VOGU-3710 file (C-alpha; in Angstrom, 3 decimals, decimal comma):
1> xxxxxxxxxx> 120,627/90,609/222,866  119,068/90,938/219,426  115,544/89,691/218,810  115,130/86,711/216,486  113,771/87,802/213,102  110,441/86,011/213,640  109,896/87,796/216,957  110,855/91,175/215,504  108,506/90,629/212,564  105,655/89,614/214,888
11> xxxxxxxxxx> 106,095/92,832/216,876  106,077/94,919/213,724  102,964/93,241/212,342  101,003/93,993/215,532  101,331/97,657/214,559  99,918/97,154/211,069  96,268/97,635/210,117  94,633/97,301/206,691  94,546/100,521/204,721  91,305/102,089/203,557
21> xxxxxxxxxx> 89,763/101,499/200,147  89,481/103,480/196,958  88,028/103,097/193,479  90,401/102,694/190,543  89,982/102,103/186,833  90,671/98,570/185,644  93,658/99,775/183,612  95,311/100,941/186,865  94,398/97,856/188,917  97,396/95,600/188,251
31> xxxxxxxxxx> 99,275/94,885/191,456  96,489/96,277/193,650  94,611/94,240/196,269  90,944/93,734/195,478  88,913/94,837/198,514  85,375/94,014/197,352  84,082/91,229/195,129  83,854/92,106/191,445  80,660/90,913/189,734  80,303/89,948/186,068
41> xxxxxxxxxx> 77,671/91,969/184,230  77,352/89,526/181,315  77,856/85,925/180,259  81,098/84,847/178,642  80,752/84,015/175,865  77,589/86,121/175,621  76,224/83,848/172,882  76,910/80,377/171,518  80,089/80,877/169,508  81,972/78,870/166,950
51> xxxxxxxxxx> 85,322/77,556/168,167  86,592/76,863/164,641  86,425/78,080/161,067  83,972/76,041/159,020  80,245/75,772/158,468  77,303/76,022/160,854  75,072/73,041/160,129  72,350/70,806/161,500  74,058/67,633/162,755  71,186/65,497/161,455
61> xxxxxxxxxx> 71,842/66,758/157,920  75,659/66,652/158,017  76,205/62,969/157,261  79,140/61,803/155,158  78,508/62,556/151,499  75,725/65,065/152,139  75,781/68,202/149,960  74,648/71,277/151,842  73,729/74,586/150,250  75,466/77,720/151,507
71> xxxxxxxxxx> 73,024/80,461/152,435  75,192/83,069/154,119  78,148/83,897/156,310  78,785/84,655/159,996  81,979/86,340/161,205  83,256/87,486/164,590  81,519/90,757/165,337  79,080/90,264/162,462  76,588/87,476/162,920  74,401/86,061/160,178
81> xxxxxxxxxx> 71,114/87,073/161,734  69,169/84,302/160,005  68,786/80,596/160,679  69,980/77,299/159,242  67,263/75,226/157,645  67,253/71,596/156,494  70,004/70,872/153,968  71,631/74,264/154,513  74,967/75,513/155,839  76,296/78,913/156,785
91> xxxxxxxxxx> 79,970/79,779/156,406  81,213/80,614/159,898  84,462/81,830/161,404  86,003/81,444/164,851  84,247/83,587/167,443  81,135/84,213/165,364  77,651/83,669/166,854  76,170/80,322/165,872  72,993/80,946/163,836  69,646/79,658/165,035
101> xxxxxxxxxx> 68,920/76,140/163,868  72,561/75,041/163,791  73,788/72,561/166,377  77,235/71,641/165,026  80,241/73,115/163,247  81,516/71,252/160,217  85,148/72,324/160,309  86,525/73,352/156,940  89,120/70,561/157,007  86,231/68,054/156,906
111> xxxxxxxxxx> 84,343/69,692/154,031  84,754/69,856/150,263  83,741/73,125/148,577  81,943/73,131/145,246  81,066/75,880/142,783  82,592/79,169/141,702  81,620/81,052/143,702  81,225/78,305/146,294  77,574/77,541/146,899  77,717/73,914/148,068
121> xxxxxxxxxx> 79,797/72,046/150,656  80,074/68,281/150,752  80,527/66,596/154,129  83,749/64,536/154,171  83,682/63,696/157,879  80,476/64,160/159,875  80,527/66,372/162,990  78,861/65,320/166,205  76,073/67,410/167,717  77,368/70,587/169,407
131> xxxxxxxxxx> 80,869/69,897/168,137  83,115/72,988/168,180  80,450/75,202/169,741  81,191/77,187/172,887  77,843/77,595/174,660  76,803/80,938/176,125  78,159/81,318/179,660  80,712/78,525/179,194  83,465/80,542/180,896  81,241/82,296/183,426
141> xxxxxxxxxx> 77,687/83,533/183,787  76,333/86,978/184,596  76,623/87,414/188,370  79,871/85,443/188,647  82,007/86,917/191,422  85,759/87,326/191,575  86,207/87,147/195,322  88,224/89,568/197,437  90,789/89,835/198,843  93,336/88,998/196,168
151> xxxxxxxxxx> 96,275/90,674/194,510  95,427/91,449/190,908  97,855/90,183/188,272  97,605/89,973/184,502  95,252/86,952/184,359  92,851/88,508/186,885  92,721/91,844/185,086  92,013/90,073/181,786  89,204/88,154/183,488  87,777/91,362/184,944
161> xxxxxxxxxx> 87,814/92,964/181,517  85,833/90,071/180,046  83,421/90,451/182,992  82,894/94,033/181,738  84,062/95,499/185,044  85,497/98,967/184,443  86,152/100,122/188,021  87,179/98,232/191,135  87,314/98,732/194,877  90,896/98,128/196,015
171> xxxxxxxxxx> 92,959/98,741/199,110  94,783/102,035/199,150  98,497/101,604/198,640  100,203/101,860/202,043  102,552/104,818/202,214  105,827/103,717/203,780  108,220/106,498/204,784  111,933/105,718/204,609  114,198/107,840/206,788  117,927/107,254/206,384
181> xxxxxxxxxx> 119,920/108,656/209,318  123,454/109,741/209,997  125,958/112,502/209,296  127,941/109,964/207,314  125,364/109,777/204,488  124,961/111,739/201,268  122,363/111,259/198,544  123,319/109,429/195,323  124,923/111,849/192,881  126,404/114,054/195,583
191> xxxxxxxxxx> 130,119/114,113/196,306  130,854/112,359/199,627  133,253/113,965/202,011  136,312/112,034/203,189  134,320/110,481/206,057  131,022/109,901/204,242  129,274/107,186/202,216  126,407/107,215/199,722  122,966/106,346/201,088  121,775/103,183/199,320
201> xxxxxxxxxx> 119,414/101,293/201,639  116,560/103,741/201,090  116,919/103,357/197,328  116,833/99,556/197,490  113,952/99,445/199,964  111,924/101,880/197,859  112,257/99,528/194,887  111,255/96,527/197,008  108,230/98,361/198,401  107,100/99,401/194,940
211> xxxxxxxxxx> 107,373/95,792/193,739  104,964/94,567/196,440  102,424/97,336/195,888  103,368/99,906/198,528  104,027/103,582/197,895  107,480/104,490/199,211  108,084/107,972/200,570  111,788/108,779/200,641  112,397/111,401/203,311  115,423/113,679/203,659
221> xxxxxxxxxx> 118,446/112,225/205,403  118,113/112,828/209,139  121,378/114,204/210,451  122,664/113,413/213,927  120,817/116,210/215,643  117,350/116,741/217,035  116,176/119,381/214,565  117,115/117,336/211,511  115,374/114,281/212,926  112,226/116,275/213,664
231> xxxxxxxxxx> 112,249/117,656/210,111  112,452/114,125/208,677  109,601/112,978/210,914  107,504/115,922/209,806  108,060/114,867/206,190  106,785/111,410/207,132  103,770/112,682/209,078  101,124/111,338/206,677  102,743/107,936/206,120  101,059/104,727/207,222
241> xxxxxxxxxx> 104,358/103,302/208,392  107,837/104,680/209,053  111,020/102,712/208,496  114,201/104,184/209,915  117,548/103,203/208,490  120,475/103,200/210,868  120,742/105,110/214,132  118,976/102,516/216,294  121,794/101,704/218,696  123,063/103,231/221,955
251> xxxxxxxxxx> 125,710/105,615/220,675  125,703/109,245/221,752  124,878/110,320/218,184  121,894/107,982/217,725  118,873/110,182/218,367  116,202/107,526/217,814  116,776/106,268/221,345  116,084/109,664/222,890  112,469/110,270/223,743  113,090/114,019/223,642
261> xxxx> 113,596/113,719/219,884  110,051/112,590/219,271  107,458/115,229/218,424  105,090/116,034/221,261
//
């Protein structure tokens, strides 16, 4: 009588233990299982940043109709370095550090530019305090932990990059040996004899194992004799797990049932 699938799976899983760990570069971490918490080494954003294109201003000055004098510019990757004083504004772009003294962003849609070159902006619609400013550490603070265990996908790897984590501790990929068995099999691309078929299960299982993060090891086809079976097992010696395909019945040619076929 065949075992129910749930019972067979339970028996298999009792044989499985977690693999060891290894260090990998972040660029190679997709699909791996994080084995130790990753810790952010900086705040994100690392400084108060503008969320819009416009003008860094003091909210108290930026009332409707006010005319503010431009005193500089701040761009992403190139902050202004100075401060915003009373009646002043600094041209600012998305992602740029907010200059000292500013506590609001007057978005460019709510401002009227004057002069050639522009040296004054008139407030058309007043911003509220801290409007359109992303405070330092808004996304996460230095010391934030991405907890293990977890499988790392695109969003997690992007997060880890912004945490400035370059290397990670992950579980080693389990090596799963696949041993197709039977005189009736030939490898894909070979010409089958009149009584043979092409081995396909090992190909399909290898793809499935790769998709879930394992490292498949395709072993030579084990023919229906003891020496061939021993050779296939030797090829699988360093695997974490061995999956045999076919040859698990009670026929005279099925060597898996014979204890004498197992290496001593």
